[in-house]
C-alpha positions as CSV (number, residue, x, y, z in Angstrom):
1,X,-11.8,-7.7,15.1
2,X,-14.5,-5.1,15.0
3,X,-14.2,-1.6,13.6
4,X,-14.9,-0.3,17.1
5,X,-12.1,-2.2,18.8
6,X,-9.0,0.0,18.9
7,X,-5.7,-1.4,17.7
8,X,-2.6,-0.1,19.3
9,X,-0.7,2.7,17.7
10,X,2.4,4.5,18.6
11,X,2.3,6.5,21.9
12,X,5.4,8.6,22.5
13,X,6.0,9.3,26.2
14,X,3.6,11.8,27.6
15,X,0.9,11.4,24.9
16,X,-2.6,10.3,25.8
17,X,-4.4,9.8,22.6
18,X,-4.0,9.6,18.8
19,X,-4.0,13.3,18.2
20,X,-1.3,13.9,20.8
21,X,0.7,10.9,19.5
22,X,0.6,12.2,15.9
23,X,1.6,15.7,16.9
24,X,4.5,14.4,19.0
25,X,5.8,12.2,16.0
26,X,5.5,15.2,13.6
27,X,7.5,17.4,16.0
28,X,10.1,14.7,16.5
29,X,10.8,14.2,12.8
30,X,10.7,18.0,12.2
31,X,13.5,18.4,14.7
32,X,15.8,15.7,13.4
33,X,15.2,16.4,9.7
34,X,18.5,18.3,9.1
35,X,20.6,15.2,10.0
36,X,18.1,12.5,9.3
37,X,19.9,11.0,6.3
38,X,23.3,11.1,8.0
39,X,21.9,9.3,11.1
40,X,20.2,6.7,9.0
41,X,23.5,5.8,7.4
42,X,25.5,5.9,10.7
43,X,23.1,4.0,12.9
44,X,22.3,1.3,10.4
45,X,26.0,1.0,9.2
46,X,24.6,1.9,5.7
47,X,22.4,-1.2,5.7
48,X,19.3,1.1,5.3
49,X,20.2,1.7,1.7
50,X,20.4,-2.0,1.0
51,X,17.0,-2.6,2.7
52,X,15.3,0.0,0.7
53,X,16.8,-1.3,-2.6
54,X,15.5,-4.8,-1.7
55,X,12.1,-3.4,-0.9
56,X,11.9,-1.6,-4.2
57,X,13.1,-4.7,-6.1
58,X,10.3,-6.7,-4.4
59,X,7.6,-4.6,-6.1
60,X,9.4,-3.9,-9.3
61,X,7.2,-6.2,-11.3
62,X,4.2,-4.0,-10.5
63,X,5.9,-0.9,-11.9
64,X,7.0,-1.9,-15.4
65,X,4.3,0.0,-17.2
66,X,4.5,3.8,-17.8
67,X,1.0,4.0,-16.5
68,X,1.9,2.4,-13.2
69,X,1.7,4.6,-10.1
70,X,3.4,4.1,-6.7
71,X,2.8,5.9,-3.4
72,X,5.4,5.9,-0.6
73,X,3.7,6.8,2.6
74,X,5.7,8.4,5.5
75,X,8.4,9.0,2.8
76,X,10.7,11.1,4.9
77,X,13.5,12.4,2.7
78,X,12.4,10.1,-0.2
79,X,15.0,7.4,-0.1
80,X,12.5,4.6,-0.9
81,X,10.5,6.8,-3.3
82,X,13.7,7.4,-5.2
83,X,14.4,3.7,-5.4
84,X,10.9,3.1,-6.7
85,X,11.5,5.7,-9.4
86,X,14.8,4.0,-10.3
87,X,13.3,0.5,-10.8
88,X,9.9,1.5,-12.2
89,X,8.7,3.4,-15.4
90,X,5.6,5.1,-14.1
91,X,4.8,7.9,-11.6
92,X,6.0,7.9,-8.0
93,X,4.4,9.9,-5.3
94,X,5.8,10.5,-1.8
95,X,3.7,11.6,1.1
96,X,4.8,12.8,4.6
97,X,3.4,15.1,7.3
98,X,6.7,16.6,8.4
99,X,7.4,19.5,6.1
100,X,11.2,19.7,6.7
101,X,11.5,16.1,5.5
102,X,9.7,17.0,2.3
103,X,12.0,20.0,1.7
104,X,15.0,17.7,1.8
105,X,13.1,15.1,-0.4
106,X,12.5,17.8,-3.0
107,X,16.1,18.6,-3.1
108,X,17.1,15.0,-3.6
109,X,14.4,14.4,-6.2
110,X,15.7,17.4,-8.2
111,X,19.3,16.3,-7.9
112,X,18.4,12.8,-9.2
113,X,16.0,14.2,-11.8
114,X,13.5,11.7,-10.5
115,X,10.4,13.8,-11.0
116,X,8.8,12.7,-7.8
117,X,5.5,14.2,-6.8
118,X,5.8,15.1,-3.1
119,X,2.7,15.8,-1.0
120,X,2.4,17.0,2.6
121,X,-0.2,14.8,4.1
122,X,-1.0,12.5,7.1
123,X,-0.8,8.8,6.2
124,X,-4.1,8.2,8.1
125,X,-5.9,10.9,6.1
126,X,-4.5,10.7,2.6
127,X,-5.9,13.2,0.1
128,X,-5.7,10.7,-2.8
129,X,-8.7,9.0,-4.4
130,X,-9.2,5.3,-3.7
131,X,-8.2,2.5,-6.1
132,X,-5.4,4.7,-7.6
133,X,-2.1,3.1,-6.9
134,X,-0.4,-0.1,-8.1
135,X,2.0,-0.1,-5.2
136,X,1.8,1.5,-1.7
137,X,4.9,1.3,0.4
138,X,6.0,2.5,3.8
139,X,9.6,2.2,5.0
140,X,10.2,2.6,8.8
141,X,7.2,4.8,9.1
142,X,4.2,2.6,9.6
143,X,5.4,1.9,13.2
144,X,5.0,5.6,14.0
145,X,1.3,5.8,13.0
146,X,-1.1,6.6,15.8
147,X,-3.6,3.9,14.7
148,X,-2.3,0.8,12.9
149,X,-5.8,-0.5,11.8
150,X,-6.6,2.8,10.2
151,X,-3.2,2.8,8.5
152,X,-3.8,-0.6,7.0
153,X,-7.3,0.3,5.9
154,X,-6.0,3.5,4.3
155,X,-3.4,1.6,2.4
156,X,-6.0,-0.9,1.2
157,X,-8.3,1.9,0.1
158,X,-5.6,3.6,-2.0
159,X,-4.5,0.4,-3.8
160,X,-6.1,-0.7,-7.1
161,X,-7.5,-4.2,-7.0
162,X,-4.5,-6.5,-7.4
163,X,-2.2,-3.8,-6.1
164,X,0.6,-4.6,-3.7
165,X,1.3,-3.2,-0.2
166,X,4.9,-3.4,1.0
167,X,5.7,-2.4,4.6
168,X,9.4,-2.3,5.6
169,X,9.8,-2.1,9.4
170,X,12.3,-2.8,12.1
171,X,12.0,-6.1,14.0
172,X,13.7,-7.5,17.0
173,X,15.8,-10.6,16.7
174,X,14.7,-13.2,19.2
175,X,17.4,-15.7,19.8
176,X,21.1,-16.2,20.1
177,X,24.2,-14.1,20.6
178,X,23.3,-11.7,17.8
179,X,19.9,-11.0,19.4
180,X,21.6,-10.0,22.6
181,X,24.2,-7.9,20.9
182,X,21.5,-6.2,18.9
183,X,19.4,-5.4,21.9
184,X,22.4,-3.9,23.7
185,X,23.2,-1.7,20.7
186,X,19.7,-0.7,20.1
187,X,18.9,0.2,23.7
188,X,22.3,1.6,24.9
189,X,24.5,2.6,22.0
190,X,22.1,3.9,19.3
191,X,20.3,6.5,21.5
192,X,23.6,8.0,22.6
193,X,24.9,8.3,19.0
194,X,21.6,9.6,17.8
195,X,21.3,12.2,20.5
196,X,24.9,13.4,20.0
197,X,24.9,13.6,16.2
198,X,21.4,15.1,15.9
199,X,21.9,17.5,18.7
200,X,18.3,16.6,19.8
201,X,17.4,14.6,22.9
202,X,14.4,12.3,22.8
203,X,13.8,11.0,19.3
204,X,16.6,8.4,19.4
205,X,15.4,7.1,22.7
206,X,11.9,6.9,21.2
207,X,13.2,4.7,18.4
208,X,14.2,1.6,20.3
209,X,11.2,1.9,22.6
210,X,8.8,2.1,19.6
211,X,10.4,-0.9,17.9
212,X,10.1,-3.1,21.0
213,X,6.5,-2.1,21.5
214,X,5.6,-2.7,17.8
215,X,3.8,-6.0,17.1
216,X,5.8,-9.0,15.9
217,X,5.7,-10.2,12.3
218,X,3.0,-12.7,12.8
219,X,0.7,-10.1,14.4
220,X,1.2,-7.6,11.7
221,X,0.5,-10.3,9.1
222,X,-2.8,-11.1,10.8
223,X,-3.8,-7.4,10.9
224,X,-3.1,-7.1,7.2
225,X,-5.4,-10.1,6.5
226,X,-8.1,-8.6,8.7
227,X,-7.8,-5.3,6.7
228,X,-8.6,-7.2,3.5
229,X,-5.2,-8.2,2.1
230,X,-4.7,-11.6,0.6
231,X,-1.5,-13.5,-0.2
232,X,0.1,-11.9,2.9
233,X,3.7,-12.7,3.5
234,X,6.8,-11.4,5.2
235,X,10.5,-12.0,5.1
236,X,13.2,-11.0,7.6
237,X,16.6,-9.7,6.7
238,X,20.0,-9.1,8.3
239,X,19.5,-11.5,11.1
240,X,15.9,-10.5,11.8
241,X,16.7,-6.8,12.2
242,X,14.1,-5.7,9.6
243,X,11.1,-7.3,8.0
244,X,9.3,-6.7,4.7
245,X,5.5,-7.4,4.8
246,X,3.6,-7.7,1.6
247,X,-0.1,-8.2,0.8
248,X,-2.3,-7.9,-2.3
249,X,-5.6,-6.1,-2.5
250,X,-8.3,-8.5,-3.6
């Protein structure tokens, strides 16, 4: 796949290019920030906490040194960054381009005395030097990037040689009764609950649409390999509702 060949990225309704898509996503998360944590718990039946704990545990071995440094991209209100700080001994940085999310993240970091460094930045244009982090994570945010190839290349750039990327994302179960029930919930029930609780129409209709348009696990694994990652793997959890992708920078 050549550098000139565009990979798909998120395209919220009404957006025509990467710039408009990024702006729409930023505005979306800015609007839902006040009730973002509550909705995560309600809509996932609190499974989101378990998923983030498992993702942090998957990279714990990379964070045992006090010199270790982890970066959580698209960190939102810092739930995964806080889990990384809990399991590791080094520094944890959280980055997001929606300022209201970071305001809440700072409050949570202070309450937990976690000492997170929180930076307002676009995941596609990180201000950090290359070869700096032992771990780079993204939980339910990679799907919202306007360009997936650039996102993977940026993660690869930021990691030290031997560093680990961990991308936790929604997936769509493919077979059986559970798959049918999940699709009904995701398409019909979740948007109604999200719109009602958040008081904002739009973002929680975007969520199921973005998940269904996102590439499958095999496709994302291939893209990671093409971006230069080795030992690429993925595992699905909770009946295939979410997947954790991992890769190592060679």
